[in-house]
C-alpha positions in Angstrom: -14.6 -13.6 10.2 -15.6 -10.5 8.4 -12.9 -7.5 7.4 -12.7 -4.1 6.1 -9.8 -2.8 4.1 -9.0 1.0 3.6 -6.8 2.5 1.4 -6.0 6.2 0.9 -2.2 6.2 1.2 -1.7 7.5 -1.9 -4.0 8.8 -5.2 -6.5 5.7 -5.0 -9.1 5.4 -2.6 -9.9 1.6 -1.9 -12.6 -0.1 0.2 -13.1 -3.3 0.5 -14.9 -6.3 2.4 -14.2 -10.1 2.7 -15.4 -12.9 4.7 -13.0 -15.2 5.8 -11.6 -16.0 1.9 -14.8 -14.4 -0.3 -14.5 -11.0 -1.6 -17.8 -9.5 -0.9 -17.2 -6.2 -2.3 -14.9 -3.4 -3.6 -14.8 0.1 -4.0 -12.1 1.6 -5.9 -11.0 5.1 -7.7 -7.6 6.9 -8.7 -8.3 9.8 -9.0 -6.5 12.8 -7.1 -9.7 14.0 -4.5 -9.4 14.5 -1.2 -9.6 11.3 0.7 -10.8 13.1 3.7 -14.0 14.2 2.3 -14.4 10.5 0.6 -13.3 7.5 2.6 -15.9 7.4 5.5 -18.9 7.9 3.0 -17.3 4.7 0.6 -16.8 2.9 3.6 -20.6 3.7 4.3 -21.9 3.0 1.1 -20.1 -0.4 0.4 -21.1 -1.7 3.5 -24.9 -0.7 3.1 -24.8 -2.4 -0.7 -22.7 -5.4 0.7 -25.7 -5.6 3.5 -22.9 -5.5 6.1 -23.6 -3.7 9.6 -20.4 -2.3 12.0 -21.6 -4.4 14.7 -20.6 -7.5 12.2 -17.1 -6.3 11.8 -14.6 -8.8 13.1 -11.3 -6.9 11.7 -9.9 -3.7 9.9 -7.1 -3.8 8.1 -5.1 -0.7 6.5 -2.7 0.6 4.1 -0.1 1.9 6.8 2.1 3.7 4.2 4.4 4.6 2.8 2.8 7.0 -0.1 1.1 10.2 0.6 1.7 11.8 4.0 -1.6 13.3 4.5 -3.5 10.4 2.5 -1.3 7.1 5.1 -2.6 9.7 7.7 -6.3 9.7 7.1 -6.5 6.1 6.5 -4.7 5.0 9.3 -6.6 7.5 11.5 -10.1 6.2 10.4 -9.1 2.8 10.7 -8.3 3.3 14.4 -11.2 5.4 15.0 -13.2 2.5 14.1 -11.4 -0.4 15.7 -11.3 1.5 18.9 -14.9 2.3 18.7 -16.5 -0.8 17.7 -13.5 -2.6 20.1 -12.1 -5.1 17.2 -8.8 -5.5 16.0 -6.7 -3.7 13.5 -3.6 -4.0 11.5 -1.3 -2.1 9.2 0.3 -3.7 6.3 2.6 -2.1 4.2 1.1 0.3 1.2 3.9 -1.1 -1.2 3.3 -5.0 -0.2 -0.3 -4.3 -1.2 1.2 -3.1 -4.5 3.3 -5.8 -4.9 0.6 -8.3 -4.9 -0.5 -7.6 -8.3 2.5 -9.2 -9.7 1.0 -12.7 -8.1 1.6 -14.5 -11.5 4.8 -13.0 -12.5 8.0 -15.2 -12.8 11.0 -13.0 -10.8 11.3 -10.3 -8.6 8.6 -7.5 -8.0 9.7 -3.9 -7.4 6.4 -1.7 -6.6 7.3 2.0 -6.4 5.3 5.2 -5.1 7.1 8.5 -6.5 8.8 10.6 -3.9 9.8 13.1 -5.7 13.5 14.8 -6.8 14.4 11.8 -8.0 13.8 9.8 -5.6 11.2 6.9 -4.9 9.1 4.2 -2.4 9.8 0.8 -3.1 11.0 -2.5 -1.9 11.5 -5.9 -3.2 9.3 -8.8 -3.5 8.6 -12.1 -5.1 6.1 -14.6 -4.6 7.4 -18.2 -3.6 4.6 -20.7 -3.1 1.7 -18.4 -3.4 3.2 -16.2 -0.8 4.1 -13.1 -0.5 7.9 -12.9 0.6 9.6 -9.2 1.3 13.7 -9.7 0.1 14.4 -6.0 0.8 12.6 -3.8 3.3 10.6 -0.6 2.4 12.6 2.0 1.8 13.2 5.8 0.6 16.3 6.6 -2.0 16.9 7.7 -5.5 15.8 5.6 -8.8 19.6 5.4 -9.9 20.6 4.2 -6.7 18.0 1.6 -6.6 18.3 0.4 -10.1 22.1 -0.1 -9.4 21.1 -2.6 -6.6 19.0 -4.4 -8.4 21.3 -4.9 -11.5 23.0 -6.9 -9.1 20.1 -9.9 -9.3 19.7 -12.1 -12.0 16.5 -12.5 -12.8 13.6 -10.5 -14.2 12.0 -7.7 -12.4 8.5 -6.3 -12.6 7.9 -2.7 -11.9 4.2 -2.0 -11.2 3.1 1.1 -9.5 1.2 4.3 -11.3 3.9 6.2 -10.9 6.9 3.8 -12.9 6.3 6.1 -15.7 8.5 8.9 -14.3 11.1 6.7 -13.4 11.2 4.1 -16.7 13.8 5.8 -18.1 16.4 5.7 -15.6 15.2 2.5 -14.8 15.4 0.8 -18.4 19.1 2.8 -18.4 20.6 0.6 -16.0 18.8 -2.4 -16.3 17.8 -3.2 -19.7 16.0 -5.9 -20.5 16.0 -7.2 -16.6 13.5 -4.3 -16.5 9.9 -5.6 -17.1 7.1 -2.5 -16.8 3.7 -3.5 -15.8 0.4 -3.3 -17.6 -1.6 -0.7 -16.9 -4.4 -2.3 -15.3 -1.7 -4.3 -12.5 -0.7 -0.5 -11.2 -3.4 0.2 -9.1 -3.5 -1.8 -5.2 -6.2 -3.8 -4.6 -7.7 -2.9 -1.3 -9.0 -6.9 -1.6 -5.5 -7.9 -1.6 -4.9 -5.3 1.2 -7.5 -8.0 3.2 -5.8 -11.1 1.9 -2.3 -9.9 3.4 -3.3 -8.6 6.8 -6.0 -11.6 7.2 -4.3 -13.5 9.1 -1.8 -10.9 10.5 -1.9 -10.4 14.6 -3.4 -7.7 16.0 -1.8 -4.5 17.0 -2.4 -2.2 19.6 -5.1 0.3 18.3 -2.7 3.0 20.1 0.6 2.2 18.7 -0.5 2.0 15.3 1.5 4.8 13.1 1.7 5.9 9.7 5.1 4.3 7.9 6.0 7.6 6.1 10.0 6.0 6.1 11.0 9.6 6.0 9.8 12.5 7.5 7.7 15.5 5.7 10.4 18.3 4.6 7.9 20.5 7.0 8.2 18.0 10.1 12.2 17.4 9.4 13.0 21.2 9.5 10.9 21.5 12.8 12.5 18.7 14.7 15.8 20.4 13.3 15.3 23.2 14.7 14.3 22.3 18.2 17.4 20.5 18.6 
């Protein structure tokens, strides 16, 4: 089975190709540039470099959010369009779960996070058990102080991972002390190959029903909905 993974849910642009248990290739950048202009050329470049044609793809896995509203929408739209055109399965995976996968060898809990501005963050709580990533608390959008308070109830070390950890590090350290472990720099960027690993065996979804998982509405959309009541 040949699988294409697409992650444009945050600053990072990640594209990967895998065949069964083997990663064929990955393309990763972590710069603030327009994914709408770069994502499809990156897909085409990687497939060409790896000698894989679109007709050989068996499945597409996409990071469906949370994250950047625009970024999540771009990735999901590309994945759905390709899946529909090629008539192959597509599956959406939590962007936070992909990030949490970088803590595979950490002996404790894992809290991946993306900044949600105004002191808030997108996060969830995960743990590896017998090599399998389990979600202990569903992905959510909440204030960093509230999240730290909730985590203080656990009697385990907690690994915080993500490019935006530094934004909330002071709040987390103040509340959790030595319980909080900040991941090394190289762990902060989600790997598109891990995205494929998670989604490889997940059941396919109806291509028309996959939608971005924003967790919360964009401010403009929330105001519009309120005005329609």
